[in-house]
N, C-alpha and C positions, 0 to 999 in steps of 0.2 A: 502492500500501502504507500503513497503516496504520503509525504508530510511535509511545512511549512516550518522553518527555525525563522521569528524574527526574534534579532539578535537588538539591544536598547542603551550601546557605547553613549557612556556623559559628553554633552555637550556639543555631538554631534546628529545627524539625521537614524534612525534604523535601520538593519541592513537586515533584510530578506533573503533569504536561502531556501530554492528546491532542495529538496530530498528526494533521492529514488531508490529501489530496495535493490538497487547492482551495484552500490557507491557512498561510499560512508565520506564522513564530512569534519577533518583535523578542524579545532580550531584552534587558537591561539595570540600570543605579539608576532612572532616570528613571520615575516611576508612568504611567503612562499604555503602555512599555512591556508584553505579550502574557504576557512575564514576567520580572517584575522583584524583583533577586537586590540585596538593599540591605547592598554592600560593598563596601568604598571601592576594592580592587580592578577591583571592575568598571565601566566607563565607565556613561554615562547612556546609554550608547544602543549599549551593544555589539558583536553581534552578531546573527544572523538566521536561523535555517534554512527553507528552500526545499524544494521539488519542481519535478524538471528532469528531458525525457527518464524519467523511470519512475526517477530516484534523487531522494534526501535531499540534498542542497549545506549550507553552511554556509558564513555571506561575514562575514569579518573589514567591520565599517562603520569602520573607523579610529580604534579604540581604543589608548586610551593602553597599559596591559597585553597585547595578541595574545589570540589565539583560537587551540584549540590540536589537533589530531585524535590520540589516543593518543599524547602527548609531542611530538604534530611543528606546528612554528607554521606555521598556512594563513591564504590571504586569501581565496580562493572555493576551493572542496573538498568532490566528493563524498565522502559516506560510504560505510564498510561498514558492513552490518546490522544489526554488535553491536560497538562502540568505547564511548570514555572523552573528551566534551572538555571542557577546559579554557579557561571565559574569567576575562584574570587568575590569581584564585589560588581559584574556584571550579571545583569541578568539574560536571560532569553527565555522569551513565549515560541515551546513547540504544540503543534496540533498535527497530526493524524487526517490525512481529507480522501477524501473516496473519487471518484473520476471526476462526479459533476461536480463539487468544489471545485476540483482545479479549475478544473478547466471552467467553469466560473467566472473564477481571481484571474485567472489570463487575461478572458474577453476582460474581465475591468481594468487591464493594463493597458490593452490595446486601446479600449473608445479612452481613457487617461492620454494619453499618447496622443490621442488622434485631436483631443479638446485641444489638448496644448499646439499642435498646429492650427489648431486654425483658430485659434484666440491668436497667438502673433504673428497669420497673416488678418484679420482682422483688425490690431493694432496698424501693422506694417499700411493699411491703406486708408484710415483715417485721414480722411484731411481738414480738421475741426482739433485746431491743436488742444483748444479747450478743453474736448473732451478726453484725450489720450491717459490724461491724470489718474479717469475712472475706468478707465475699461483697461490702464495696465494694471490699478489695483482687484477690479476684479476677477483677472483673471488670477493672481496669486494666489486671491483669498481661496478662491475657485480649489484651483490645482489641487492649495494643501490644505483644507476641511477646517480653516481656520473661520472667525465669520465677522473680525475686519482687520483694513488694512491701511497704510502709512506708510509715506514716499519723505525721507527727511534729506535735503538737499544742500550744499555747502555754497551761499552767496561769497562774492568776489571776493571778499573780505575772508574767508574759510571758516565763517560760522554757518551752525549746522539749523536750518530753519522745519518744521513743517510745512513740505509743497501740496500736500492732497495727502487728502484720508477718507476713508468707506466702510464700509458695513453692511453686511452681507444682504439688509434688505434692500440696499442701494444709495440708502441715506451718503448724502454727503458727511463727514466728521468738521466738529468744533476744530477749525487749525490755529487756536491760539494756545492751545495749551493739546501737549502729549501725555495720555495716559497711561501708553505703554512702559517700556520697562527700560528706561534711561543705558542702565546698567548692560545690559545685552548689548545696544547702541553700537555703544561705547563700546563694547570688547569688538564688533567687528568693524572699527571702526581702526582700530589700531591695528588689530593685526589682519585685514582685508582675505578672512575667512570664512565663509558661514557659518551660521549656530543653528543650532536645528537642541532643542527645548524640549520632548516627546511625556517627561513627566519631572514635571518645576516643583516637583514636594520631593525633591530627591536628591536636587542642584544644593546642595546651602549656602556656595558662593550670592544664590540666584531667588529661594524662595523665603529669601526674611525681608527681602525690601519690599519698601513703604509700597512702589509702584503694584509689585507684585498682589499683596495681601490685600491691597484696596481693590485690586479687578479680579479679585477669585482666579486668579490667572494659571492654567494647567499646562497650554502647550504653545511654542514661538516658533515663528523662522526668520533667521534674516537676513539678507543677500544683501554682501557689497557691490555699490556700484563703482563699473573702473572708466578712466577714460585717459583710455593709453595703460598706464602703470600706477595711475594716480585715480586713490579712491576720492567720490565727491558724492556720496552719497549711499543710502540705504535704502532698501524697500524693506517693510519691516509686517508681520499679520502674527495675530493671535488669537486663541481662546480662550472660555473660562468654561467650558463645559466637556463632557468627553468625547471622544469619536474610534476615528480611525489614527494608526503614527501616524507620522511623517517620515516616508524610511528613503532608501539612499533613491531610489525607483522618482521618487515625486519628489526628491531633491533635484536628482536631476534631471527633473520636465519645468520645474520652476529656474533652476539654472541658463537651458536655453532660452524660454521665455524673458526670463531678465535681460540676456544681453541679445535675444534678437527685439523686444519693444521697445525695454527702458531704457535702455540711450538710447534706439534713435527718437526718447523721445525728449529727452533730459538733455544731452548735448546742444540740440538747438532751438529747444525752446524752452524752457525749467529758468537759466540762466541769464534770461532778459526779463521773463517779469516778477525772480523773488523777492527787488530791492522791495516793496511794499509787503512781503512776510514779517511777521515778529521773529526776533534774532532770538537765535537756540535757547539765549542765556537768560531771555527775558520767557520760552518758552517753560523751559527749564523753573526757573525766581517763580511764576505763575502756581503751577504745579504742585512746588511746597509749601504755598506760606498756604494754596486754596489743602493740603493735607497736612495735619498735624504728627503724620507718621511717618514722613518724610523727611530722613533727617541727610539721607545719604544714597541716592537712585542710583 
């Protein structure tokens, strides 16, 4: 029987892998593993999944921090049809699938790729520059499964402002205050790398921030925007309720969409109209004064 494993490395997209009975899956930090989890608690070759006697098994490969099935430490153990694995401090969702379920999931991936391509084409054909931000944000929201999104752009002085905001129902959001995670945006701007948090409550650096607490945020994604090698802004989306994890496949689609749509939009239009928007420091300051919880976001 086919199975799927979804790993949740910290600060990045979930990683989904299909499992076939005739081929095992080796997991660890080593780049040669079938599933690489780049976390210090995970050993270079940590564990492997394999199929035997009609069941899937998890075998620990002498890891330093152990392998667990539904919270129980194991050395070589058969897996239930649905369970949680813990490898070091990294969690994985294991589930067996019949052919119909597997086909439905693959069809969903195909549909999402087609949706991404259609949205990118729609943006590139948009003749009204004032409508472009909403089209880009709607695409990011739908592809990420989030409920609201924002564009954060740099003005000529290098300060960041809210260029546009949109929520799932299509209504524009107040651009005077950014209610999302400033810490997440600052991290992306500094590193130039996308950030995905699928379970904000498990990330100590983020979960205690006032913006996260006030918004009840559970999931977020933030993508850097580049002008050549210079990061000049970010696209941010989040949600406060349950939903599907943002996977590496979703991040691939979001990255392609941001590249084809957002760069087209921002480099040609946003810089000319951004001078009248509130400065980033004003946005942060307004949000700080609006909530007594916020001491450092």
